[in-house]
Every structure is written in C-alpha cells, then in structure tokens.
matplotlib code that plots the C-alpha trace (Angstrom):
import matplotlib.pyplot as plt

x = [26.9, 30.2, 31.4, 34.6, 33.3, 31.3, 32.7, 32.3, 32.6, 33.0, 32.0, 33.1, 34.9, 36.3, 39.6, 39.3, 35.7, 36.7, 39.6, 37.5, 34.8, 37.4, 38.8, 35.3, 34.7, 38.1, 37.3, 34.0, 36.2, 35.5, 38.3, 37.3, 37.1, 37.3, 37.1, 36.2, 36.5, 33.1, 30.1, 31.6, 34.6, 32.3, 30.2, 33.2, 34.4, 31.0, 30.6, 34.2, 34.2, 34.2, 32.9, 30.3, 30.1, 27.6, 27.3, 28.0, 28.5, 28.0, 27.9, 25.3, 27.0, 29.9, 31.3, 30.5, 28.1, 26.3, 25.0, 21.5, 22.6, 25.0, 22.0, 20.1, 23.0, 23.6, 19.9, 20.0, 22.7, 20.2, 23.0, 21.6, 23.4, 22.6, 23.5, 24.1, 23.9, 26.3, 25.7, 25.4, 22.4, 19.0, 16.8, 14.0, 16.5, 17.7, 14.1, 13.4, 16.5, 15.2, 12.2, 14.5, 16.4, 13.2, 12.0, 15.1, 15.0, 18.0, 18.0, 18.7, 19.8, 19.4, 21.0, 23.7, 24.6, 28.2, 30.5, 29.5, 29.6, 30.7, 27.6, 25.2, 27.1, 27.1, 23.4, 22.6, 25.0, 23.1, 20.1, 21.9, 20.3, 22.1, 20.2, 18.5, 20.6, 18.4, 17.2, 13.8, 13.8, 13.2, 10.1, 8.7, 6.2, 2.6, 0.5, -1.3, -5.0, -7.6, -10.9, -12.6, -11.0, -12.3, -15.8, -15.7, -14.3, -17.2, -19.7, -18.2, -18.0, -14.2, -13.6, -13.6, -13.3, -10.3, -10.8, -8.2, -9.2, -9.4, -8.9, -9.3, -5.8, -6.8, -8.2, -7.3, -11.0, -11.9, -14.1, -14.5, -12.9, -12.1, -13.0, -10.4, -11.0, -8.9, -8.8, -7.2, -6.5, -5.6, -1.9, -1.1, -2.2, -3.3, -3.8, -3.1, -6.0, -3.8, -3.8, -7.6, -9.2, -8.0, -9.1, -12.5, -12.9, -11.8, -14.3, -17.4, -17.1, -16.2, -19.9, -20.2, -17.2, -18.4, -21.8, -20.2, -17.8, -20.6, -23.0, -20.4, -19.0, -22.5, -23.5, -20.3, -20.9, -24.5, -23.2, -20.6, -23.2, -25.5, -22.6, -22.3, -19.8, -20.4, -18.3, -18.8, -17.3, -15.8, -15.9, -14.1, -16.1, -14.8, -15.1, -16.4, -19.3, -20.2, -20.8, -23.9, -26.9, -28.6, -25.5, -26.7, -30.0, -28.2, -25.9, -28.8, -30.7, -27.7, -27.5, -31.3, -31.4, -28.8, -30.8, -28.1, -28.6, -26.6, -25.3, -22.9, -21.3, -18.8, -18.0, -14.4, -13.9, -10.6, -10.1, -10.1, -13.8, -14.5, -12.3, -14.2, -16.2, -19.3, -19.1, -22.9, -23.6, -20.8, -22.0, -25.6, -24.7, -22.6, -25.3, -27.9, -25.8, -25.5, -29.2, -29.7, -27.5, -24.1, -20.9, -18.5, -14.7, -12.3, -9.6, -5.9, -6.4, -3.6, -2.5, -5.0, -6.2, -7.5, -8.1, -9.8, -12.2, -13.4, -14.2, -16.4, -18.3, -19.4, -20.7, -17.9, -18.0, -14.4, -11.0, -8.4, -4.8, -2.6, 0.2, 2.8, 2.4, 2.6, 5.8, 8.9, 6.8, 8.6, 11.8, 10.3, 9.1, 7.0, 5.1, 4.6, 3.1, 0.7, -0.5, -1.0, -3.0, -5.1, -6.1, -6.9, -9.1, -11.0, -11.5, -12.8, -15.2, -16.3, -15.4, -13.4, -9.8, -8.1, -4.4, -3.2, 0.2, 0.5, 3.5, 5.1, 4.2, 6.0, 3.6, 0.7, 2.0, 2.9, -0.6, -2.4, -0.4, -1.3, -5.0, -5.8, -8.9, -8.4, -5.4, -5.0, -1.9, 0.3, 1.2, -2.5, -3.1, -2.8, -6.0, -7.6, -10.4, -13.8, -13.3, -10.3, -11.9, -13.6, -10.7, -8.4, -10.8, -10.7, -6.9, -6.6, -8.9, -6.9, -3.7, -5.1, -4.1, -0.4, -0.7, -2.3, 0.5, 3.1, 1.6, 0.6, 1.9, 4.9, 4.0, 4.6]
y = [28.0, 29.1, 26.2, 27.7, 29.0, 25.9, 23.1, 19.5, 16.2, 13.0, 9.9, 6.8, 3.6, 2.8, 4.7, 5.0, 6.3, 8.7, 10.1, 10.3, 12.3, 14.7, 15.2, 15.9, 18.5, 20.1, 20.3, 22.1, 24.7, 23.4, 24.4, 23.1, 19.3, 16.8, 13.0, 10.2, 6.4, 5.4, 6.8, 7.0, 8.9, 11.0, 11.9, 12.9, 15.1, 16.6, 17.4, 18.8, 20.9, 24.7, 26.5, 23.8, 21.5, 22.7, 19.6, 15.9, 13.3, 9.9, 6.2, 3.9, 0.6, 1.1, -1.1, -0.1, 2.8, 2.6, 5.5, 5.2, 5.4, 8.2, 10.3, 9.7, 10.8, 13.9, 14.8, 14.4, 17.0, 19.7, 21.3, 22.3, 20.4, 19.1, 15.5, 13.9, 10.1, 8.3, 4.6, 1.5, 0.1, -0.5, 2.5, 1.4, 1.4, 4.9, 6.1, 4.6, 6.3, 9.6, 9.2, 8.4, 11.6, 13.6, 12.0, 13.0, 16.6, 16.3, 18.1, 15.6, 17.2, 13.9, 10.5, 9.5, 6.1, 5.0, 5.7, 9.4, 11.6, 15.2, 16.7, 14.7, 15.9, 19.5, 19.3, 18.2, 20.7, 23.4, 22.6, 23.7, 26.5, 28.0, 27.4, 30.3, 32.3, 31.0, 27.4, 26.7, 23.8, 20.4, 19.8, 23.2, 23.1, 23.4, 26.2, 25.1, 25.1, 24.3, 22.6, 25.6, 27.9, 25.8, 25.8, 29.6, 29.8, 27.7, 29.8, 33.0, 31.7, 32.1, 29.2, 30.1, 28.1, 28.7, 27.5, 25.7, 25.2, 22.0, 22.3, 20.1, 19.0, 18.6, 22.1, 24.2, 24.8, 25.5, 22.7, 23.5, 24.3, 22.3, 24.1, 23.8, 24.9, 27.8, 29.5, 32.8, 33.2, 36.5, 36.4, 33.2, 34.0, 31.1, 27.8, 24.7, 22.2, 19.4, 21.3, 21.8, 19.0, 16.1, 17.9, 18.5, 14.9, 13.7, 16.0, 15.6, 19.0, 18.0, 17.9, 21.6, 22.4, 20.3, 22.0, 25.5, 24.8, 23.3, 26.2, 28.9, 27.1, 26.4, 30.1, 31.3, 28.9, 30.1, 33.7, 32.7, 30.8, 33.8, 35.6, 33.0, 30.6, 27.0, 25.1, 23.0, 22.7, 19.9, 19.6, 17.2, 15.1, 13.2, 9.5, 10.4, 12.3, 9.4, 7.2, 9.3, 7.8, 11.2, 12.8, 12.5, 14.2, 17.0, 17.8, 17.7, 20.2, 22.6, 22.6, 22.9, 25.8, 27.7, 26.9, 24.9, 21.6, 18.7, 17.8, 20.8, 19.5, 16.6, 15.2, 14.0, 10.9, 9.4, 5.7, 5.1, 5.9, 2.4, 0.7, 1.2, -0.8, 1.3, 0.4, 0.0, 3.6, 4.8, 2.9, 3.9, 7.6, 7.5, 5.6, 8.1, 11.0, 9.6, 9.1, 12.7, 13.8, 14.6, 13.5, 11.3, 11.5, 8.8, 11.1, 10.3, 7.2, 4.6, 5.6, 3.7, 0.1, -2.0, 0.8, -1.3, -2.8, 0.7, 1.5, -1.5, -0.9, 2.7, 4.5, 7.0, 9.6, 10.7, 9.2, 11.5, 10.6, 11.6, 14.0, 11.6, 9.6, 12.7, 14.1, 13.2, 10.5, 11.1, 9.8, 7.0, 3.9, 2.6, 5.9, 6.1, 2.6, 3.4, 6.6, 4.8, 2.0, 4.4, 6.5, 3.4, 2.1, 5.4, 5.3, 1.8, 2.6, 5.7, 8.0, 11.3, 11.1, 14.0, 14.4, 16.5, 18.0, 19.5, 21.7, 22.2, 22.4, 19.0, 17.5, 18.8, 17.4, 14.0, 13.6, 14.7, 12.2, 9.4, 10.1, 12.1, 14.2, 17.0, 18.6, 20.5, 22.0, 25.1, 25.3, 26.2, 28.2, 28.1, 28.0, 31.4, 33.2, 33.4, 37.1, 36.2, 33.4, 35.3, 37.7, 34.7, 33.0, 36.0, 36.1, 32.4, 32.6, 35.6, 33.7, 30.4, 30.8, 31.1, 28.1, 26.0, 27.0, 25.9, 22.5, 21.8, 18.4, 18.7, 18.7, 15.4]
z = [-11.6, -9.9, -7.9, -6.8, -3.4, -2.5, -0.2, -1.4, 0.5, -1.5, 0.5, -1.5, -0.5, -3.9, -4.4, -8.2, -8.1, -5.3, -7.4, -10.5, -8.8, -7.4, -10.9, -12.3, -9.6, -10.3, -14.0, -13.1, -11.2, -7.7, -5.3, -1.9, -2.0, 0.8, 0.5, 3.0, 2.6, 4.1, 5.8, 9.3, 8.1, 6.0, 9.0, 11.0, 8.2, 7.8, 11.5, 11.8, 8.7, 9.2, 7.2, 6.7, 3.7, 1.0, -1.2, -0.4, -3.2, -1.6, -2.6, -1.0, -0.7, 1.7, 4.5, 8.0, 7.8, 4.5, 2.5, 3.9, 7.5, 6.5, 5.2, 8.4, 10.5, 8.4, 8.7, 12.5, 12.8, 11.6, 9.4, 6.0, 3.2, -0.3, -1.4, -4.7, -4.7, -7.0, -7.1, -9.4, -7.5, -9.1, -10.0, -7.7, -4.8, -5.7, -5.8, -2.4, -0.9, -2.3, -0.1, 2.9, 2.3, 2.2, 5.4, 7.2, 5.9, 3.6, 0.3, -2.4, -5.7, -7.5, -8.3, -10.7, -12.1, -12.1, -13.9, -13.4, -16.4, -16.2, -17.9, -15.6, -12.5, -13.7, -14.3, -10.8, -9.2, -11.1, -8.9, -5.7, -3.8, -0.8, 2.5, 4.2, 6.7, 9.5, 9.2, 10.9, 13.3, 11.8, 13.9, 14.9, 17.7, 16.6, 18.0, 21.2, 20.7, 23.4, 22.7, 24.4, 21.9, 19.0, 20.5, 20.7, 17.1, 15.8, 17.7, 16.4, 12.9, 12.6, 10.2, 6.5, 3.3, 1.0, -2.5, -4.7, -8.4, -10.3, -14.1, -17.1, -18.2, -21.8, -22.2, -19.1, -18.5, -14.8, -13.6, -9.9, -6.6, -3.5, -0.3, 2.5, 6.1, 7.4, 10.8, 11.5, 15.2, 16.9, 17.9, 15.9, 12.4, 10.2, 12.1, 10.0, 9.7, 11.0, 14.4, 14.9, 12.8, 15.0, 18.1, 16.5, 15.5, 19.0, 20.8, 18.6, 16.9, 13.3, 12.2, 13.0, 10.9, 8.0, 8.0, 8.2, 5.3, 3.2, 3.9, 3.1, 0.1, -1.3, -0.8, -2.6, -5.5, -5.8, -6.1, -8.7, -10.7, -10.7, -12.4, -15.1, -13.7, -14.5, -12.0, -8.9, -5.4, -3.4, 0.4, 2.6, 5.1, 8.1, 8.8, 12.3, 10.7, 8.4, 11.4, 12.3, 10.7, 10.1, 8.5, 4.9, 5.7, 7.6, 4.6, 2.2, 4.4, 4.4, 0.6, 0.2, 2.6, 0.5, -2.6, -4.4, -6.2, -4.7, -8.2, -8.0, -4.8, -4.5, -1.1, -0.7, 1.5, 2.5, 2.0, 5.7, 5.7, 4.6, 7.1, 10.3, 12.9, 11.9, 8.3, 8.0, 8.9, 6.6, 3.6, 4.3, 4.5, 1.3, -0.6, 0.5, -0.4, -3.9, -4.1, -3.2, -6.1, -4.4, -6.1, -4.1, -4.4, -3.1, -1.8, -1.4, -3.6, -3.2, 0.3, 2.3, 2.8, -0.1, -2.6, -5.2, -2.7, -1.7, -5.4, -5.6, -2.3, -3.0, -6.1, -6.3, -9.1, -8.8, -8.0, -6.5, -6.8, -3.8, -4.6, -3.3, -6.5, -8.7, -7.2, -9.4, -11.2, -14.5, -12.8, -10.8, -12.7, -9.7, -9.3, -13.0, -13.1, -10.2, -12.0, -15.2, -13.5, -11.5, -14.5, -16.5, -13.6, -13.5, -17.3, -17.2, -14.3, -16.1, -13.2, -13.2, -12.3, -10.4, -9.6, -6.7, -6.5, -10.0, -9.3, -12.7, -16.3, -16.7, -14.1, -16.2, -19.4, -17.9, -16.3, -19.4, -21.4, -19.0, -19.4, -16.2, -16.4, -13.9, -12.1, -8.9, -7.4, -6.9, -10.6, -11.1, -7.9, -4.2, -2.0, -2.0, -0.1, -1.8, -2.7, -4.9, -6.9, -9.7, -10.3, -10.4, -12.9, -15.2, -15.0, -15.7, -18.7, -20.1, -19.8, -21.0, -24.7, -23.7, -21.5, -24.2, -26.5, -24.0, -23.4, -27.0, -28.2, -30.6, -34.3, -36.0]

ax = plt.figure().add_subplot(projection="3d")
ax.plot(x, y, z, "-o")
ax.set_aspect("equal")
plt.show()
C-alpha cells in the first residue's frame, strides 16, 4: 500500500516510543506525520487537522486523557478515521478496547505490542480502507412505522420469510434454512425486523407474524422436499407468544394444515424466554412442542441470563452460538475459550451446535476445528427469498468440491 499520501497522527506519551513509531512510518514511505504527547493533545491535533487524519497510532496508558477516552472522543466527532493501538498492556485488555472502539464507531485496524516491529505495523496498515465520500450518520433515524400500518400489513400478507442456509462444517452439506421475517413497504423499501417486531410484541400482534412465517416456511419446505431436498427449517418464536397456554397447539395446527411433519421444523427461542414471570406457561409450551416432534434451539447462547440453567430446564435439540463470540475469535483468547466450552457442552449433551456469524473461510476452519456442527453466516449466504433457495442450493453443490479442497486439513 502507498502510504505517502496518507496523514498519520501518533499519540504516545513516551518520547522514545513516539520517535520510534515516526521512524517506522518514514521507513514505510509515510510523508505526513504528526505527533502528540497524550490523548488531550492528540484530540486537539485530530480536530484541527486539515485535510483530516487518515490513521491514528495510539497508546492506551497515558496521563490525563488515556487511550480509551481518546477513542471515545474521536468517535464522538463523527469524522471517519482508522486507529492502530500500540500498547504493552495485557491481551485481554486490548481485546476489550477493541470492543470499545467498535461501540463508538471507530475503525480499529488492530493492536500491536510494544516494542512495535516494522513488519507488524505494515501488515496492519495494509488493512486500511479509505472511508466513503459521504459517511452515513452514526445513528440514522429508523423508519417511522405505526401500529395501524403493521395491522394492515398482516391483513394484506405483506410479511415474507427470507431464508439463510445452515451447513455442516465437516462436509459442507446443506442441513437447513432459518426463516427470517422481512417486510417491504412502499416508499421505504425493506423495513428491518428490529423496527416492527418490538411494536408487534408490545401490541399483541406477534402471534400473527409467527403463524404467518411458520405457514409460509413450512409450505416452501414441503415444495422443496417434493423436489428431492432433504433439509429442514428454523423459525423464531417470541417470548410473548410462549406465555399463551394454547400456543403449542396453534403452531402444531399450522404445520399439520400444510401437511409437514413437525420433526422438520426447529423453533428458535432466545435465552430470555426462560427468565419471565410466566415461566410455567413458557415451560409447558416448550415441553409440549417437543412432545409434538418440533426441534427446539436455544438461540444467542451465551448472551442471556444463566445459560447453563436454561439447558437443564428444557429439552433443547440445538444450541446456537451468538455471532459476537465468533467474530475475531482466533485473536481473542476469551472468546475462543467460550466457543470451546460451548461446543464441548453441546457434545456432552448430545445436541447439535450451530455458530452464527461465519463471515470468512478462516471462521469456518476455526469453528470446525473446535468441534462445531453447523455454520451460518454471510460467507455461506445472505438471507434470500424462497424463489432463490433451490438455485442457490444447486450452485452451492456445484462449487462444493472447490470449497472442500480449500478447507481440507494440511497433509501430515
């Protein structure tokens, strides 16, 4: 990468370290380098720089404004910039600060241990991507949706399932698809689920959405099975719905009406489902659903309250690891330990493990090596409408030999 046109800011209280970093940058052909002695001086330099700084190299432990506050202040300016952390602190602390940077919308290229080596710095700088010409606001306003519009959309059958595949990490075989609710609204395009689902839950409309998603997903699966497909579907269910004592019977009736056997349907339940004042109804519904043959998945495992307790309360058939634990797990010892423990728990309980957030081939290989059964994420495919599922399956199977070759373990 040509660094000669980029503008750098070094924020480091130690004079020798500051000078050493400047020399490394100069050796890499950087030409525009500023330096600051602490976070406060660094922030002043960052705000006052024109043209703006492209990349900041910052220490964490500094007097006055430390590196963590500096990252927050930089993020609050809304000016796009990338940061490299150079510090001698513990790896666990560096990993935690990575999460801080992400929370404040700052692009973190990576972390370096002191003393910084030229090849390590060059590798991180190679990750730099210029920001878009127009940066979207940090917190764009969500579309305004009225409850009356949701009622009309339900009545007019405007909500549709999009399907994201789950594949076996050992073989690449397609195991099933998760159905995700999508709503296209005239004038606003695709409305995200986090806009309409809370409103539906708060106004007693979520059961209607669940039944609609289950009915349409089951009908699609039956069509695919008629064509020879051997996979299953997963559908999310709400905590609010589980508090209704007749809910299990209602879902069973929907599937029976379509003519699909319940064993091909897995219902995904978040951990919060078992932390409720109406726990009796929830446990009764979940137990009855298992009796009827449905699979049950503990979704977003590890992010809720008392995960292990939930596994012992309910006869789950699947444990789904939240993508927050998968992201950058190879560089984060804590996340790696959580993944290893989770997959080991699933194996001992003889239930299927699924990892969300498989974004790269490295994620795939790491998860497979840890013993995870199934993967789901953008590396495999984004959610797609029902009409695209079978063409995607054919393309996936055609390309599978190349993928298997790429992920094959090295020869001894």
